[in-house]
PQR file of N, CA, C, O and H, with PARSE charges and radii, in Angstrom:
ATOM      1  N   MET A   1      40.746 -17.491 -13.026 -0.4000 1.5000
ATOM      2  CA  MET A   1      40.178 -16.611 -13.996 -0.0000 2.0000
ATOM      3  C   MET A   1      39.131 -15.810 -13.127  0.5500 1.7000
ATOM      4  O   MET A   1      39.007 -14.585 -13.137 -0.5500 1.4000
ATOM      5  N   LYS A   2      38.352 -16.759 -12.326 -0.4000 1.5000
ATOM      6  CA  LYS A   2      37.376 -16.004 -11.369 -0.0000 2.0000
ATOM      7  C   LYS A   2      37.902 -15.104 -10.596  0.5500 1.7000
ATOM      8  O   LYS A   2      37.371 -13.999 -10.486 -0.5500 1.4000
ATOM      9  H   LYS A   2      38.453 -17.754 -12.318  0.4000 1.0000
ATOM     10  N   ARG A   3      39.010 -15.426  -9.949 -0.4000 1.5000
ATOM     11  CA  ARG A   3      39.569 -14.708  -8.930 -0.0000 2.0000
ATOM     12  C   ARG A   3      40.111 -13.336  -9.370  0.5500 1.7000
ATOM     13  O   ARG A   3      40.080 -12.313  -8.687 -0.5500 1.4000
ATOM     14  H   ARG A   3      39.442 -16.323 -10.039  0.4000 1.0000
ATOM     15  N   LEU A   4      40.663 -13.479 -10.741 -0.4000 1.5000
ATOM     16  CA  LEU A   4      41.193 -12.266 -11.478 -0.0000 2.0000
ATOM     17  C   LEU A   4      39.903 -11.233 -11.654  0.5500 1.7000
ATOM     18  O   LEU A   4      40.024 -10.040 -11.377 -0.5500 1.4000
ATOM     19  H   LEU A   4      40.688 -14.311 -11.295  0.4000 1.0000
ATOM     20  N   VAL A   5      38.727 -11.768 -12.114 -0.4000 1.5000
ATOM     21  CA  VAL A   5      37.580 -11.038 -12.306 -0.0000 2.0000
ATOM     22  C   VAL A   5      37.210 -10.359 -11.098  0.5500 1.7000
ATOM     23  O   VAL A   5      36.935  -9.159 -11.105 -0.5500 1.4000
ATOM     24  H   VAL A   5      38.628 -12.737 -12.339  0.4000 1.0000
ATOM     25  N   LEU A   6      37.184 -11.248  -9.789 -0.4000 1.5000
ATOM     26  CA  LEU A   6      36.632 -10.649  -8.785 -0.0000 2.0000
ATOM     27  C   LEU A   6      37.559  -9.629  -7.978  0.5500 1.7000
ATOM     28  O   LEU A   6      37.156  -8.755  -7.211 -0.5500 1.4000
ATOM     29  H   LEU A   6      37.408 -12.222  -9.784  0.4000 1.0000
ATOM     30  N   LEU A   7      38.809  -9.904  -8.291 -0.4000 1.5000
ATOM     31  CA  LEU A   7      39.717  -8.781  -7.905 -0.0000 2.0000
ATOM     32  C   LEU A   7      39.647  -7.431  -8.864  0.5500 1.7000
ATOM     33  O   LEU A   7      40.075  -6.341  -8.484 -0.5500 1.4000
ATOM     34  H   LEU A   7      39.136 -10.614  -8.914  0.4000 1.0000
ATOM     35  N   ILE A   8      39.098  -7.640 -10.053 -0.4000 1.5000
ATOM     36  CA  ILE A   8      39.124  -6.215 -10.853 -0.0000 2.0000
ATOM     37  C   ILE A   8      37.933  -5.683 -10.375  0.5500 1.7000
ATOM     38  O   ILE A   8      37.859  -4.457 -10.286 -0.5500 1.4000
ATOM     39  H   ILE A   8      38.750  -8.526 -10.362  0.4000 1.0000
ATOM     40  N   VAL A   9      36.986  -6.370 -10.050 -0.4000 1.5000
ATOM     41  CA  VAL A   9      35.705  -5.527  -9.505 -0.0000 2.0000
ATOM     42  C   VAL A   9      35.907  -5.245  -8.149  0.5500 1.7000
ATOM     43  O   VAL A   9      35.659  -4.085  -7.820 -0.5500 1.4000
ATOM     44  H   VAL A   9      37.046  -7.366 -10.122  0.4000 1.0000
ATOM     45  N   ALA A  10      36.309  -6.042  -7.247 -0.4000 1.5000
ATOM     46  CA  ALA A  10      36.323  -5.520  -5.963 -0.0000 2.0000
ATOM     47  C   ALA A  10      37.210  -4.523  -5.597  0.5500 1.7000
ATOM     48  O   ALA A  10      36.840  -3.853  -4.633 -0.5500 1.4000
ATOM     49  H   ALA A  10      36.510  -6.984  -7.515  0.4000 1.0000
ATOM     50  N   VAL A  11      38.512  -4.168  -6.198 -0.4000 1.5000
ATOM     51  CA  VAL A  11      39.269  -3.213  -5.866 -0.0000 2.0000
ATOM     52  C   VAL A  11      38.649  -1.927  -6.205  0.5500 1.7000
ATOM     53  O   VAL A  11      38.717  -1.106  -5.291 -0.5500 1.4000
ATOM     54  H   VAL A  11      38.813  -4.711  -6.982  0.4000 1.0000
ATOM     55  N   PRO A  12      38.041  -1.519  -7.316 -0.5600 1.5000
ATOM     56  CA  PRO A  12      37.209  -0.299  -7.505  0.2800 2.0000
ATOM     57  C   PRO A  12      36.187  -0.030  -6.398  0.5500 1.7000
ATOM     58  O   PRO A  12      36.108   1.022  -5.765 -0.5500 1.4000
ATOM     59  N   VAL A  13      35.422  -1.101  -6.244 -0.4000 1.5000
ATOM     60  CA  VAL A  13      34.157  -0.994  -5.219 -0.0000 2.0000
ATOM     61  C   VAL A  13      34.753  -0.771  -3.984  0.5500 1.7000
ATOM     62  O   VAL A  13      34.060  -0.022  -3.296 -0.5500 1.4000
ATOM     63  H   VAL A  13      35.487  -1.957  -6.758  0.4000 1.0000
ATOM     64  N   LEU A  14      35.814  -1.152  -3.423 -0.4000 1.5000
ATOM     65  CA  LEU A  14      36.607  -0.870  -2.198 -0.0000 2.0000
ATOM     66  C   LEU A  14      37.018   0.434  -2.164  0.5500 1.7000
ATOM     67  O   LEU A  14      37.020   1.014  -1.078 -0.5500 1.4000
ATOM     68  H   LEU A  14      36.377  -1.760  -3.982  0.4000 1.0000
ATOM     69  N   LEU A  15      37.392   1.041  -3.234 -0.4000 1.5000
ATOM     70  CA  LEU A  15      38.026   2.373  -3.416 -0.0000 2.0000
ATOM     71  C   LEU A  15      36.740   3.188  -3.195  0.5500 1.7000
ATOM     72  O   LEU A  15      36.700   3.980  -2.254 -0.5500 1.4000
ATOM     73  H   LEU A  15      37.390   0.570  -4.116  0.4000 1.0000
ATOM     74  N   PHE A  16      35.905   3.064  -3.846 -0.4000 1.5000
ATOM     75  CA  PHE A  16      34.519   3.804  -4.113 -0.0000 2.0000
ATOM     76  C   PHE A  16      34.224   3.856  -2.523  0.5500 1.7000
ATOM     77  O   PHE A  16      34.219   4.955  -1.969 -0.5500 1.4000
ATOM     78  H   PHE A  16      35.938   2.421  -4.611  0.4000 1.0000
ATOM     79  N   ILE A  17      34.002   2.794  -1.862 -0.4000 1.5000
ATOM     80  CA  ILE A  17      33.493   2.758  -0.495 -0.0000 2.0000
ATOM     81  C   ILE A  17      34.375   3.704   0.472  0.5500 1.7000
ATOM     82  O   ILE A  17      33.908   4.495   1.291 -0.5500 1.4000
ATOM     83  H   ILE A  17      34.006   1.902  -2.313  0.4000 1.0000
ATOM     84  N   LEU A  18      35.573   3.496   0.247 -0.4000 1.5000
ATOM     85  CA  LEU A  18      36.678   4.325   1.122 -0.0000 2.0000
ATOM     86  C   LEU A  18      36.452   5.580   0.748  0.5500 1.7000
ATOM     87  O   LEU A  18      36.350   6.329   1.719 -0.5500 1.4000
ATOM     88  H   LEU A  18      35.953   2.853  -0.419  0.4000 1.0000
ATOM     89  N   GLN A  19      36.324   6.140  -0.364 -0.4000 1.5000
ATOM     90  CA  GLN A  19      36.394   7.554  -0.754 -0.0000 2.0000
ATOM     91  C   GLN A  19      34.886   8.277  -0.467  0.5500 1.7000
ATOM     92  O   GLN A  19      34.653   9.470  -0.661 -0.5500 1.4000
ATOM     93  H   GLN A  19      36.406   5.532  -1.154  0.4000 1.0000
ATOM     94  N   ASN A  20      34.092   7.459  -0.051 -0.4000 1.5000
ATOM     95  CA  ASN A  20      32.620   8.006   0.048 -0.0000 2.0000
ATOM     96  C   ASN A  20      32.064   7.796   1.505  0.5500 1.7000
ATOM     97  O   ASN A  20      30.849   7.611   1.568 -0.5500 1.4000
ATOM     98  H   ASN A  20      34.281   6.490   0.107  0.4000 1.0000
ATOM     99  N   ILE A  21      32.738   7.796   2.631 -0.4000 1.5000
ATOM    100  CA  ILE A  21      32.303   7.284   3.884 -0.0000 2.0000
ATOM    101  C   ILE A  21      31.783   8.447   4.786  0.5500 1.7000
ATOM    102  O   ILE A  21      31.419   8.338   5.956 -0.5500 1.4000
ATOM    103  H   ILE A  21      33.726   7.946   2.580  0.4000 1.0000
ATOM    104  N   GLN A  22      31.822   9.762   3.902 -0.4000 1.5000
ATOM    105  CA  GLN A  22      31.141  10.864   4.856 -0.0000 2.0000
ATOM    106  C   GLN A  22      29.694  10.663   4.742  0.5500 1.7000
ATOM    107  O   GLN A  22      29.108  10.170   3.779 -0.5500 1.4000
ATOM    108  H   GLN A  22      32.118   9.850   2.951  0.4000 1.0000
ATOM    109  N   VAL A  23      29.103  11.170   6.009 -0.4000 1.5000
ATOM    110  CA  VAL A  23      27.760  11.011   6.342 -0.0000 2.0000
ATOM    111  C   VAL A  23      26.777  11.878   5.445  0.5500 1.7000
ATOM    112  O   VAL A  23      27.160  13.040   5.308 -0.5500 1.4000
ATOM    113  H   VAL A  23      29.580  11.571   6.792  0.4000 1.0000
ATOM    114  N   THR A  24      25.723  11.590   4.880 -0.4000 1.5000
ATOM    115  CA  THR A  24      24.998  12.218   4.276 -0.0000 2.0000
ATOM    116  C   THR A  24      23.635  12.302   4.787  0.5500 1.7000
ATOM    117  O   THR A  24      23.183  11.225   5.175 -0.5500 1.4000
ATOM    118  H   THR A  24      25.412  10.646   4.992  0.4000 1.0000
ATOM    119  N   GLU A  25      22.895  13.281   4.880 -0.4000 1.5000
ATOM    120  CA  GLU A  25      21.615  13.260   5.483 -0.0000 2.0000
ATOM    121  C   GLU A  25      20.450  13.146   4.290  0.5500 1.7000
ATOM    122  O   GLU A  25      20.543  13.965   3.376 -0.5500 1.4000
ATOM    123  H   GLU A  25      23.263  14.156   4.565  0.4000 1.0000
ATOM    124  N   LEU A  26      19.479  12.285   4.251 -0.4000 1.5000
ATOM    125  CA  LEU A  26      18.575  12.250   3.238 -0.0000 2.0000
ATOM    126  C   LEU A  26      17.464  12.603   3.883  0.5500 1.7000
ATOM    127  O   LEU A  26      17.169  11.963   4.892 -0.5500 1.4000
ATOM    128  H   LEU A  26      19.403  11.619   4.994  0.4000 1.0000
ATOM    129  N   ARG A  27      16.600  13.712   3.434 -0.4000 1.5000
ATOM    130  CA  ARG A  27      15.372  14.047   4.049 -0.0000 2.0000
ATOM    131  C   ARG A  27      14.164  14.032   2.985  0.5500 1.7000
ATOM    132  O   ARG A  27      14.240  14.677   1.939 -0.5500 1.4000
ATOM    133  H   ARG A  27      16.840  14.233   2.615  0.4000 1.0000
ATOM    134  N   PHE A  28      13.122  13.306   3.299 -0.4000 1.5000
ATOM    135  CA  PHE A  28      12.003  13.018   2.514 -0.0000 2.0000
ATOM    136  C   PHE A  28      10.893  13.393   3.577  0.5500 1.7000
ATOM    137  O   PHE A  28      10.896  12.877   4.695 -0.5500 1.4000
ATOM    138  H   PHE A  28      13.061  12.782   4.148  0.4000 1.0000
ATOM    139  N   LEU A  29       9.875  14.380   3.148 -0.4000 1.5000
ATOM    140  CA  LEU A  29       8.883  14.909   3.982 -0.0000 2.0000
ATOM    141  C   LEU A  29       9.066  15.014   5.380  0.5500 1.7000
ATOM    142  O   LEU A  29       9.554  16.083   5.748 -0.5500 1.4000
ATOM    143  H   LEU A  29       9.873  14.799   2.240  0.4000 1.0000
ATOM    144  N   VAL A  30       8.770  14.080   6.361 -0.4000 1.5000
ATOM    145  CA  VAL A  30       9.116  14.380   7.713 -0.0000 2.0000
ATOM    146  C   VAL A  30      10.102  13.259   8.085  0.5500 1.7000
ATOM    147  O   VAL A  30      10.359  13.185   9.287 -0.5500 1.4000
ATOM    148  H   VAL A  30       8.374  13.212   6.062  0.4000 1.0000
ATOM    149  N   TRP A  31      10.655  12.438   7.328 -0.4000 1.5000
ATOM    150  CA  TRP A  31      11.744  11.596   7.644 -0.0000 2.0000
ATOM    151  C   TRP A  31      13.031  12.108   7.437  0.5500 1.7000
ATOM    152  O   TRP A  31      13.238  12.775   6.422 -0.5500 1.4000
ATOM    153  H   TRP A  31      10.446  12.498   6.352  0.4000 1.0000
ATOM    154  N   ARG A  32      13.971  11.888   8.285 -0.4000 1.5000
ATOM    155  CA  ARG A  32      15.292  12.389   8.036 -0.0000 2.0000
ATOM    156  C   ARG A  32      16.203  11.016   8.259  0.5500 1.7000
ATOM    157  O   ARG A  32      15.935  10.278   9.207 -0.5500 1.4000
ATOM    158  H   ARG A  32      13.802  11.346   9.109  0.4000 1.0000
ATOM    159  N   ILE A  33      17.102  10.759   7.505 -0.4000 1.5000
ATOM    160  CA  ILE A  33      18.047   9.615   7.628 -0.0000 2.0000
ATOM    161  C   ILE A  33      19.540   9.769   7.454  0.5500 1.7000
ATOM    162  O   ILE A  33      19.859  10.349   6.416 -0.5500 1.4000
ATOM    163  H   ILE A  33      17.319  11.359   6.735  0.4000 1.0000
ATOM    164  N   ALA A  34      20.349   9.447   8.102 -0.4000 1.5000
ATOM    165  CA  ALA A  34      21.632   9.948   8.067 -0.0000 2.0000
ATOM    166  C   ALA A  34      22.389   8.420   7.935  0.5500 1.7000
ATOM    167  O   ALA A  34      22.349   7.493   8.744 -0.5500 1.4000
ATOM    168  H   ALA A  34      20.090   8.976   8.945  0.4000 1.0000
ATOM    169  N   MET A  35      23.041   8.492   6.714 -0.4000 1.5000
ATOM    170  CA  MET A  35      24.148   7.365   6.448 -0.0000 2.0000
ATOM    171  C   MET A  35      25.141   7.468   5.651  0.5500 1.7000
ATOM    172  O   MET A  35      25.058   8.455   4.920 -0.5500 1.4000
ATOM    173  H   MET A  35      23.073   9.245   6.057  0.4000 1.0000
ATOM    174  N   PRO A  36      26.265   6.680   5.472 -0.5600 1.5000
ATOM    175  CA  PRO A  36      27.356   7.024   4.526  0.2800 2.0000
ATOM    176  C   PRO A  36      26.795   7.145   3.231  0.5500 1.7000
ATOM    177  O   PRO A  36      25.784   6.552   2.854 -0.5500 1.4000
ATOM    178  N   HIS A  37      27.635   8.112   2.404 -0.4000 1.5000
ATOM    179  CA  HIS A  37      27.044   8.652   0.971 -0.0000 2.0000
ATOM    180  C   HIS A  37      27.162   7.091   0.154  0.5500 1.7000
ATOM    181  O   HIS A  37      26.264   6.748  -0.615 -0.5500 1.4000
ATOM    182  H   HIS A  37      28.456   8.594   2.709  0.4000 1.0000
ATOM    183  N   ALA A  38      28.102   6.399   0.358 -0.4000 1.5000
ATOM    184  CA  ALA A  38      28.221   5.035  -0.584 -0.0000 2.0000
ATOM    185  C   ALA A  38      26.992   4.328  -0.296  0.5500 1.7000
ATOM    186  O   ALA A  38      26.263   3.958  -1.217 -0.5500 1.4000
ATOM    187  H   ALA A  38      28.831   6.678   0.983  0.4000 1.0000
ATOM    188  N   LEU A  39      26.691   4.100   1.005 -0.4000 1.5000
ATOM    189  CA  LEU A  39      25.295   3.276   1.129 -0.0000 2.0000
ATOM    190  C   LEU A  39      24.300   3.778   0.438  0.5500 1.7000
ATOM    191  O   LEU A  39      23.644   3.012  -0.267 -0.5500 1.4000
ATOM    192  H   LEU A  39      27.283   4.401   1.753  0.4000 1.0000
ATOM    193  N   LEU A  40      24.009   5.030   0.488 -0.4000 1.5000
ATOM    194  CA  LEU A  40      23.041   5.832  -0.153 -0.0000 2.0000
ATOM    195  C   LEU A  40      22.995   5.750  -1.582  0.5500 1.7000
ATOM    196  O   LEU A  40      21.896   5.700  -2.133 -0.5500 1.4000
ATOM    197  H   LEU A  40      24.542   5.652   1.061  0.4000 1.0000
ATOM    198  N   LEU A  41      24.207   5.727  -2.347 -0.4000 1.5000
ATOM    199  CA  LEU A  41      24.215   5.312  -3.639 -0.0000 2.0000
ATOM    200  C   LEU A  41      23.905   3.836  -4.073  0.5500 1.7000
ATOM    201  O   LEU A  41      23.211   3.534  -5.044 -0.5500 1.4000
ATOM    202  H   LEU A  41      25.100   5.767  -1.900  0.4000 1.0000
ATOM    203  N   ILE A  42      24.529   2.945  -3.201 -0.4000 1.5000
ATOM    204  CA  ILE A  42      24.087   1.651  -3.442 -0.0000 2.0000
ATOM    205  C   ILE A  42      22.622   1.282  -3.250  0.5500 1.7000
ATOM    206  O   ILE A  42      22.098   0.348  -3.857 -0.5500 1.4000
ATOM    207  H   ILE A  42      25.093   3.191  -2.412  0.4000 1.0000
ATOM    208  N   PHE A  43      21.960   2.091  -2.341 -0.4000 1.5000
ATOM    209  CA  PHE A  43      20.618   1.758  -2.349 -0.0000 2.0000
ATOM    210  C   PHE A  43      19.649   2.455  -3.329  0.5500 1.7000
ATOM    211  O   PHE A  43      18.550   1.980  -3.617 -0.5500 1.4000
ATOM    212  H   PHE A  43      22.385   2.849  -1.848  0.4000 1.0000
ATOM    213  N   VAL A  44      20.102   3.545  -3.791 -0.4000 1.5000
ATOM    214  CA  VAL A  44      19.569   3.899  -5.080 -0.0000 2.0000
ATOM    215  C   VAL A  44      19.740   3.234  -6.324  0.5500 1.7000
ATOM    216  O   VAL A  44      18.817   3.106  -7.129 -0.5500 1.4000
ATOM    217  H   VAL A  44      20.994   3.931  -3.557  0.4000 1.0000
ATOM    218  N   LEU A  45      20.974   2.778  -6.519 -0.4000 1.5000
ATOM    219  CA  LEU A  45      21.349   1.737  -7.460 -0.0000 2.0000
ATOM    220  C   LEU A  45      20.441   0.591  -7.319  0.5500 1.7000
ATOM    221  O   LEU A  45      19.905   0.252  -8.374 -0.5500 1.4000
ATOM    222  H   LEU A  45      21.723   2.882  -5.865  0.4000 1.0000
ATOM    223  N   ALA A  46      20.139  -0.088  -6.269 -0.4000 1.5000
ATOM    224  CA  ALA A  46      19.339  -1.174  -6.156 -0.0000 2.0000
ATOM    225  C   ALA A  46      18.075  -1.082  -6.321  0.5500 1.7000
ATOM    226  O   ALA A  46      17.350  -2.013  -6.673 -0.5500 1.4000
ATOM    227  H   ALA A  46      20.575   0.188  -5.413  0.4000 1.0000
ATOM    228  N   ALA A  47      17.643   0.312  -6.021 -0.4000 1.5000
ATOM    229  CA  ALA A  47      16.038   0.727  -6.359 -0.0000 2.0000
ATOM    230  C   ALA A  47      15.960   0.824  -7.709  0.5500 1.7000
ATOM    231  O   ALA A  47      15.036   0.271  -8.304 -0.5500 1.4000
ATOM    232  H   ALA A  47      18.232   1.068  -5.735  0.4000 1.0000
ATOM    233  N   GLY A  48      16.880   1.508  -8.339 -0.4000 1.5000
ATOM    234  CA  GLY A  48      16.772   1.697  -9.854 -0.0000 2.0000
ATOM    235  C   GLY A  48      16.694   0.306 -10.530  0.5500 1.7000
ATOM    236  O   GLY A  48      15.813   0.195 -11.382 -0.5500 1.4000
ATOM    237  H   GLY A  48      17.631   1.957  -7.855  0.4000 1.0000
ATOM    238  N   ILE A  49      17.559  -0.888 -10.260 -0.4000 1.5000
ATOM    239  CA  ILE A  49      17.520  -1.949 -10.846 -0.0000 2.0000
ATOM    240  C   ILE A  49      16.382  -2.803 -10.662  0.5500 1.7000
ATOM    241  O   ILE A  49      16.057  -3.694 -11.446 -0.5500 1.4000
ATOM    242  H   ILE A  49      18.274  -0.798  -9.568  0.4000 1.0000
ATOM    243  N   LEU A  50      15.687  -2.451  -9.424 -0.4000 1.5000
ATOM    244  CA  LEU A  50      14.561  -3.357  -9.124 -0.0000 2.0000
ATOM    245  C   LEU A  50      13.391  -2.585  -9.949  0.5500 1.7000
ATOM    246  O   LEU A  50      12.603  -3.291 -10.579 -0.5500 1.4000
ATOM    247  H   LEU A  50      15.950  -1.727  -8.787  0.4000 1.0000
ATOM    248  N   ILE A  51      13.246  -1.273  -9.975 -0.4000 1.5000
ATOM    249  CA  ILE A  51      12.252  -0.748 -10.706 -0.0000 2.0000
ATOM    250  C   ILE A  51      12.463  -1.221 -12.208  0.5500 1.7000
ATOM    251  O   ILE A  51      11.545  -1.821 -12.767 -0.5500 1.4000
ATOM    252  H   ILE A  51      13.886  -0.700  -9.463  0.4000 1.0000
ATOM    253  N   GLY A  52      13.669  -0.961 -12.878 -0.4000 1.5000
ATOM    254  CA  GLY A  52      13.840  -1.511 -14.243 -0.0000 2.0000
ATOM    255  C   GLY A  52      13.311  -2.950 -14.294  0.5500 1.7000
ATOM    256  O   GLY A  52      12.569  -3.285 -15.217 -0.5500 1.4000
ATOM    257  H   GLY A  52      14.415  -0.474 -12.424  0.4000 1.0000
ATOM    258  N   TRP A  53      13.647  -3.758 -13.389 -0.4000 1.5000
ATOM    259  CA  TRP A  53      13.471  -5.061 -13.848 -0.0000 2.0000
ATOM    260  C   TRP A  53      11.765  -5.301 -13.563  0.5500 1.7000
ATOM    261  O   TRP A  53      11.160  -6.020 -14.359 -0.5500 1.4000
ATOM    262  H   TRP A  53      14.250  -3.486 -12.639  0.4000 1.0000
ATOM    263  N   VAL A  54      11.069  -4.714 -12.480 -0.4000 1.5000
ATOM    264  CA  VAL A  54       9.464  -4.875 -12.221 -0.0000 2.0000
ATOM    265  C   VAL A  54       9.098  -4.326 -13.909  0.5500 1.7000
ATOM    266  O   VAL A  54       8.739  -5.170 -14.729 -0.5500 1.4000
ATOM    267  H   VAL A  54      11.560  -4.130 -11.833  0.4000 1.0000
ATOM    268  N   LEU A  55       9.202  -3.176 -14.220 -0.4000 1.5000
ATOM    269  CA  LEU A  55       8.769  -2.571 -15.407 -0.0000 2.0000
ATOM    270  C   LEU A  55       9.116  -3.460 -16.548  0.5500 1.7000
ATOM    271  O   LEU A  55       8.248  -3.584 -17.411 -0.5500 1.4000
ATOM    272  H   LEU A  55       9.494  -2.491 -13.554  0.4000 1.0000
ATOM    273  N   HIS A  56      10.174  -4.062 -16.690 -0.4000 1.5000
ATOM    274  CA  HIS A  56      10.458  -4.751 -17.984 -0.0000 2.0000
ATOM    275  C   HIS A  56       9.644  -6.137 -17.732  0.5500 1.7000
ATOM    276  O   HIS A  56       9.030  -6.602 -18.692 -0.5500 1.4000
ATOM    277  H   HIS A  56      10.879  -3.961 -15.988  0.4000 1.0000
ATOM    278  N   ALA A  57       9.615  -6.765 -16.581 -0.4000 1.5000
ATOM    279  CA  ALA A  57       8.647  -7.881 -16.421 -0.0000 2.0000
ATOM    280  C   ALA A  57       7.048  -7.584 -17.001  0.5500 1.7000
ATOM    281  O   ALA A  57       6.416  -8.230 -17.836 -0.5500 1.4000
ATOM    282  H   ALA A  57      10.115  -6.387 -15.801  0.4000 1.0000
ATOM    283  N   LEU A  58       6.677  -6.454 -16.295 -0.4000 1.5000
ATOM    284  CA  LEU A  58       5.258  -6.116 -16.635 -0.0000 2.0000
ATOM    285  C   LEU A  58       5.137  -5.707 -18.339  0.5500 1.7000
ATOM    286  O   LEU A  58       4.199  -6.127 -19.017 -0.5500 1.4000
ATOM    287  H   LEU A  58       7.191  -5.929 -15.616  0.4000 1.0000
ATOM    288  N   LEU A  59       6.096  -4.938 -18.836 -0.4000 1.5000
ATOM    289  CA  LEU A  59       5.838  -4.875 -20.215 -0.0000 2.0000
ATOM    290  C   LEU A  59       6.221  -5.997 -21.084  0.5500 1.7000
ATOM    291  O   LEU A  59       5.591  -6.137 -22.132 -0.5500 1.4000
ATOM    292  H   LEU A  59       6.858  -4.597 -18.285  0.4000 1.0000
ATOM    293  N   ALA A  60       7.313  -6.942 -20.749 -0.4000 1.5000
ATOM    294  CA  ALA A  60       7.089  -8.223 -21.270 -0.0000 2.0000
ATOM    295  C   ALA A  60       5.867  -9.088 -21.286  0.5500 1.7000
ATOM    296  O   ALA A  60       5.560  -9.737 -22.286 -0.5500 1.4000
ATOM    297  H   ALA A  60       7.825  -6.828 -19.898  0.4000 1.0000
ATOM    298  N   ASP A  61       5.154  -9.098 -20.157 -0.4000 1.5000
ATOM    299  CA  ASP A  61       4.009  -9.678 -19.891 -0.0000 2.0000
ATOM    300  C   ASP A  61       3.006  -9.195 -20.889  0.5500 1.7000
ATOM    301  O   ASP A  61       2.315 -10.046 -21.448 -0.5500 1.4000
ATOM    302  H   ASP A  61       5.403  -8.570 -19.344  0.4000 1.0000
ATOM    303  N   GLY A  62       2.859  -8.040 -21.155 -0.4000 1.5000
ATOM    304  CA  GLY A  62       1.879  -7.453 -22.122 -0.0000 2.0000
ATOM    305  C   GLY A  62       2.004  -7.760 -23.722  0.5500 1.7000
ATOM    306  O   GLY A  62       1.032  -7.747 -24.476 -0.5500 1.4000
ATOM    307  H   GLY A  62       3.421  -7.349 -20.701  0.4000 1.0000
ATOM    308  N   LYS A  63       3.469  -8.065 -24.166 -0.4000 1.5000
ATOM    309  CA  LYS A  63       3.914  -8.312 -25.320 -0.0000 2.0000
ATOM    310  C   LYS A  63       3.449  -9.771 -25.605  0.5500 1.7000
ATOM    311  O   LYS A  63       3.073 -10.031 -26.748 -0.5500 1.4000
ATOM    312  H   LYS A  63       4.259  -8.075 -23.553  0.4000 1.0000
ATOM    313  N   LYS A  64       3.445 -10.840 -24.554 -0.4000 1.5000
ATOM    314  CA  LYS A  64       3.087 -12.231 -24.859 -0.0000 2.0000
ATOM    315  C   LYS A  64       1.582 -12.455 -25.272  0.5500 1.7000
ATOM    316  O   LYS A  64       1.286 -13.342 -26.073 -0.5500 1.4000
ATOM    317  H   LYS A  64       3.750 -10.629 -23.625  0.4000 1.0000
ATOM    318  N   THR A  65       0.612 -11.602 -24.689 -0.4000 1.5000
ATOM    319  CA  THR A  65      -0.749 -11.832 -25.175 -0.0000 2.0000
ATOM    320  C   THR A  65      -1.175 -11.380 -26.314  0.5500 1.7000
ATOM    321  O   THR A  65      -2.330 -11.603 -26.673 -0.5500 1.4000
ATOM    322  H   THR A  65       0.852 -10.881 -24.038  0.4000 1.0000
TER
END
């Protein structure tokens, strides 16, 4: 069962990565970074998850007192 779930998740992720291998340039102020589009989207997703987790933790601490 675990292998089936892994396969169901891995195939779309692999297809996503293969379809988004073109290089994208990210410019912010004076920095320029070129990376594959899929990698950029993964970084943005990870940043969003991290920000949401931190905000949730901060707001949950405020409700406990």
